[in-house]
Backbone as JSON, one array per atom type, in Angstrom:
{
  "sequence": "MSTKCKKCKAPITGFLAKIAGLAGVKQSTKNPDYCNKCEKDAPQAPAPAEVKKEEPKDLYEAAEEKKEEAPQVETKEPVKEETKEAPKPENKEEDWAEELRAKQEVVLDEKKSSDES",
  "N": [[0.85, -1.17, 0.0], [0.57, 2.17, -0.79], [1.49, 5.45, 0.3], [-0.16, 8.54, -0.09], [-0.01, 11.98, -1.14], [-1.69, 14.39, 0.81], [-2.83, 16.61, -0.32], [-2.46, 16.83, -3.24], [-2.65, 14.21, -4.0], [-0.54, 12.7, -4.99], [1.61, 9.84, -5.31], [3.61, 8.99, -2.55], [5.02, 7.03, -1.15], [5.94, 3.61, -1.82], [5.57, 1.53, -4.82], [4.62, 3.13, -6.97], [5.61, 5.58, -6.2], [8.23, 5.61, -6.99], [8.06, 5.98, -9.7], [6.8, 8.46, -9.71], [8.82, 9.86, -8.58], [10.57, 10.26, -10.68], [9.42, 12.39, -11.89], [10.02, 14.27, -10.09], [8.66, 14.31, -7.7], [8.61, 13.97, -4.33], [8.73, 12.84, -0.87], [7.79, 15.2, 1.58], [10.02, 17.15, 3.59], [9.28, 18.65, 5.72], [6.65, 17.9, 6.48], [5.58, 14.7, 6.6], [3.2, 13.79, 5.44], [2.67, 15.12, 3.11], [3.67, 15.97, -0.29], [6.8, 17.12, -1.81], [6.18, 19.16, -3.56], [3.83, 20.29, -2.65], [4.66, 21.28, -0.33], [5.09, 23.93, 0.61], [2.5, 24.82, 1.07], [1.67, 23.11, 2.98], [0.82, 22.36, 6.37], [2.94, 22.79, 9.22], [4.44, 19.98, 10.71], [3.73, 18.83, 13.96], [6.09, 19.38, 16.53], [8.04, 16.79, 17.99], [7.19, 15.65, 21.22], [9.07, 16.64, 23.98], [10.68, 14.64, 26.26], [11.22, 14.96, 29.55], [13.83, 13.95, 31.43], [14.33, 12.89, 34.67], [17.07, 13.54, 36.69], [19.02, 10.99, 38.08], [18.71, 10.44, 41.51], [20.79, 10.62, 44.38], [21.4, 7.51, 45.77], [21.48, 7.13, 48.51], [20.23, 9.43, 49.49], [17.68, 9.1, 48.38], [16.84, 6.8, 49.69], [16.65, 7.74, 52.28], [14.57, 9.56, 52.05], [12.34, 7.96, 51.55], [12.22, 6.47, 53.76], [10.4, 5.13, 56.31], [9.1, 4.86, 59.53], [8.35, 1.85, 61.18], [5.23, 0.91, 62.62], [4.94, 0.79, 66.14], [4.44, -2.11, 67.96], [2.99, -3.54, 70.72], [4.4, -6.17, 72.44], [4.21, -9.23, 74.16], [6.52, -10.52, 76.42], [8.03, -13.68, 76.05], [7.47, -16.35, 78.32], [10.02, -17.54, 80.27], [11.1, -20.72, 80.86], [12.51, -22.42, 83.55], [15.28, -24.37, 83.14], [16.82, -27.34, 84.1], [20.12, -27.77, 84.21], [22.91, -29.89, 83.85], [25.33, -29.74, 86.34], [28.24, -27.98, 85.6], [31.6, -28.89, 85.58], [34.19, -27.09, 87.19], [36.76, -27.07, 86.25], [37.88, -26.77, 83.15], [39.88, -27.82, 81.62], [40.26, -30.43, 82.48], [37.85, -31.63, 81.69], [38.07, -31.37, 78.93], [40.28, -32.97, 78.45], [39.28, -35.46, 79.24], [37.23, -35.87, 77.33], [38.8, -36.01, 75.01], [40.33, -38.32, 75.52], [38.26, -40.22, 75.51], [37.4, -40.08, 72.84], [39.73, -40.93, 71.56], [39.92, -43.54, 72.48], [37.68, -44.69, 71.24], [38.42, -44.47, 68.57], [40.73, -46.07, 68.54], [39.59, -48.56, 69.23], [37.97, -49.0, 66.98], [39.93, -49.2, 65.05], [41.34, -51.48, 65.9], [39.34, -53.43, 65.61], [38.95, -53.36, 62.87], [41.44, -54.28, 62.01], [41.46, -56.88, 62.95], [39.56, -58.08, 61.35]],
  "CA": [[0.0, 0.0, 0.0], [1.38, 3.38, -0.88], [0.96, 6.66, 0.93], [-0.34, 9.6, -1.09], [-0.04, 13.36, -0.64], [-3.05, 14.74, 1.21], [-3.37, 17.71, -1.14], [-2.55, 16.54, -4.68], [-2.82, 12.75, -4.13], [0.61, 12.09, -5.66], [2.16, 8.78, -4.48], [4.82, 9.38, -1.82], [5.74, 5.8, -0.84], [5.48, 2.46, -2.58], [6.08, 1.35, -6.18], [4.28, 4.29, -7.8], [6.42, 6.72, -5.77], [9.46, 5.59, -7.79], [7.7, 6.58, -10.99], [6.55, 9.88, -9.43], [10.12, 10.44, -8.27], [11.16, 10.7, -11.95], [8.83, 13.7, -12.15], [10.49, 15.2, -9.04], [7.77, 14.29, -6.55], [9.19, 13.21, -3.2], [8.08, 13.11, 0.41], [8.19, 16.48, 2.16], [10.87, 17.06, 4.79], [8.59, 19.35, 6.8], [5.5, 17.13, 6.91], [5.62, 13.47, 5.8], [1.91, 13.49, 4.82], [2.57, 15.9, 1.88], [4.81, 15.85, -1.19], [7.66, 18.32, -1.79], [5.55, 20.2, -4.38], [2.8, 20.92, -1.81], [5.32, 21.54, 0.96], [4.9, 25.31, 1.08], [1.12, 24.98, 1.52], [1.39, 22.12, 4.03], [1.06, 22.83, 7.73], [4.11, 22.21, 9.87], [4.17, 18.84, 11.6], [4.03, 19.21, 15.34], [7.39, 18.91, 17.01], [7.87, 15.69, 18.94], [7.19, 16.08, 22.61], [10.33, 16.37, 24.67], [10.49, 13.93, 27.52], [12.22, 15.4, 30.51], [14.29, 12.87, 32.29], [14.82, 13.32, 35.96], [18.39, 13.02, 36.96], [18.94, 10.04, 39.19], [19.09, 10.98, 42.81], [21.74, 9.83, 45.13], [20.66, 6.4, 46.37], [21.4, 7.33, 49.95], [19.19, 10.44, 49.73], [16.39, 8.51, 48.03], [16.48, 5.87, 50.75], [16.26, 8.51, 53.46], [13.28, 10.18, 51.79], [11.3, 6.95, 51.6], [12.31, 5.74, 55.02], [9.29, 5.33, 57.23], [9.24, 4.01, 60.7], [7.29, 0.86, 61.35], [4.46, 1.16, 63.83], [5.36, 0.02, 67.31], [3.43, -3.04, 68.42], [3.36, -4.06, 72.04], [4.5, -7.63, 72.47], [4.44, -9.81, 75.48], [7.75, -11.3, 76.45], [7.75, -15.09, 76.32], [7.82, -16.81, 79.67], [11.16, -18.43, 80.22], [11.02, -21.81, 81.82], [13.82, -22.76, 84.1], [15.72, -25.71, 82.78], [17.87, -27.81, 84.98], [21.27, -28.23, 83.47], [23.87, -30.62, 84.67], [26.37, -28.81, 86.82], [29.48, -28.07, 84.85], [32.78, -28.83, 86.44], [34.87, -25.81, 87.1], [38.02, -27.2, 85.54], [37.59, -27.07, 81.75], [40.97, -28.61, 81.06], [40.02, -31.84, 82.8], [36.75, -32.05, 80.81], [38.6, -31.48, 77.59], [41.16, -34.14, 78.43], [38.43, -36.65, 79.3], [36.58, -36.03, 76.03], [39.82, -36.43, 74.06], [40.65, -39.72, 75.82], [37.13, -41.03, 75.08], [37.45, -40.13, 71.38], [40.88, -41.74, 71.18], [39.58, -44.94, 72.74], [36.75, -45.12, 70.21], [39.18, -44.61, 67.33], [41.58, -47.24, 68.69], [38.74, -49.74, 69.17], [37.58, -49.18, 65.59], [41.12, -49.62, 64.33], [41.62, -52.87, 66.27], [38.3, -54.28, 65.04], [39.17, -53.44, 61.43], [42.66, -55.07, 61.81], [41.11, -58.26, 63.23], [38.7, -58.59, 60.28]],
  "C": [[0.89, 1.23, 0.0], [0.67, 4.54, -0.2], [0.88, 7.74, -0.15], [-0.37, 10.96, -0.39], [-1.48, 13.73, -0.31], [-3.66, 15.82, 0.33], [-3.54, 17.3, -2.6], [-2.67, 15.05, -4.99], [-1.7, 12.07, -4.93], [1.19, 11.0, -4.75], [3.49, 9.2, -3.85], [5.66, 8.16, -1.49], [5.17, 4.68, -1.68], [6.06, 2.45, -3.99], [5.83, 2.57, -7.05], [5.08, 5.53, -7.43], [7.71, 6.77, -6.55], [9.21, 6.24, -9.15], [7.47, 8.09, -10.81], [7.85, 10.59, -9.11], [10.84, 10.91, -9.52], [10.64, 12.08, -12.33], [9.23, 14.72, -11.08], [9.6, 15.24, -7.82], [8.38, 13.39, -5.47], [8.43, 13.58, -1.93], [8.64, 14.4, 1.0], [9.06, 16.26, 3.4], [10.2, 17.72, 5.99], [7.43, 18.53, 7.37], [5.42, 15.88, 6.03], [4.29, 13.1, 5.14], [1.73, 14.21, 3.49], [3.8, 15.65, 1.01], [5.62, 17.15, -1.17], [7.07, 19.46, -2.63], [4.51, 20.98, -3.56], [3.38, 21.35, -0.46], [5.06, 22.94, 1.48], [3.47, 25.55, 1.59], [0.79, 24.07, 2.72], [1.65, 22.72, 5.42], [2.29, 22.12, 8.32], [3.68, 21.04, 10.76], [4.51, 19.25, 13.02], [5.37, 18.61, 15.77], [7.16, 17.77, 18.0], [8.0, 16.21, 20.37], [8.52, 15.69, 23.26], [10.02, 15.72, 26.01], [11.61, 14.36, 28.46], [12.57, 14.22, 31.41], [14.79, 13.46, 33.59], [16.2, 12.73, 36.17], [18.29, 12.08, 38.15], [19.44, 10.68, 40.48], [20.14, 10.07, 43.43], [20.95, 8.74, 45.86], [20.49, 6.58, 47.87], [20.3, 8.33, 50.28], [17.81, 9.87, 49.45], [15.92, 7.55, 49.12], [16.02, 6.62, 52.0], [14.88, 9.14, 53.28], [12.14, 9.18, 51.97], [11.27, 6.2, 52.93], [11.15, 6.12, 55.94], [9.48, 4.39, 58.4], [8.05, 3.07, 60.8], [6.52, 1.17, 62.62], [4.91, 0.23, 64.96], [4.19, -0.83, 67.81], [3.9, -3.59, 69.77], [3.34, -5.59, 71.99], [4.75, -8.09, 73.88], [5.7, -10.65, 75.42], [7.41, -12.75, 76.75], [8.24, -15.48, 77.72], [8.95, -17.81, 79.54], [11.01, -19.49, 81.3], [12.42, -22.14, 82.31], [14.15, -24.2, 83.73], [16.87, -26.1, 83.69], [18.99, -28.38, 84.12], [22.2, -28.97, 84.43], [24.95, -29.65, 85.11], [27.67, -29.05, 86.04], [30.65, -28.01, 85.82], [33.53, -27.53, 86.2], [36.15, -25.91, 86.28], [37.74, -27.66, 84.1], [38.67, -27.94, 81.14], [40.77, -30.1, 81.33], [38.9, -32.4, 81.92], [37.26, -32.28, 79.39], [39.47, -32.72, 77.45], [40.34, -35.43, 78.45], [37.74, -36.92, 77.96], [37.58, -36.52, 74.99], [40.18, -37.89, 74.26], [39.53, -40.64, 75.33], [37.13, -41.16, 73.55], [38.6, -41.02, 70.9], [40.6, -43.22, 71.38], [38.64, -45.49, 71.66], [37.51, -45.36, 68.9], [40.07, -45.84, 67.4], [40.78, -48.53, 68.63], [38.32, -50.04, 67.74], [38.75, -49.71, 64.76], [41.44, -51.09, 64.62], [40.61, -53.81, 65.64], [38.47, -54.4, 63.52], [40.42, -54.27, 61.12], [42.35, -56.56, 62.02], [40.29, -58.88, 62.09], [39.47, -59.07, 59.09]]
}
């Protein structure tokens, strides 16, 4: 489908526009709906709307602007139940030594059982 001039109906685009181009008829630079012959009578095409871009704000400032405090909700503290723990011996070195000896015995027992197999 070809586009035609709104005033003189000369083909502006399409196959017939190539033939009209030999006669000097082309699309207007001022208004694409008219040909270059009707250009002086054609109204000016409206200028494209300029889109104003906001400059990006500093992220820190933007975060501070949007920062809102959460509403305070009264909460009841959970009741702590007293648990009875086994009394810990005061000497940590002795506990550590006992745990190490127990682990070593388990490892030695496993080693002996694997050697016997």
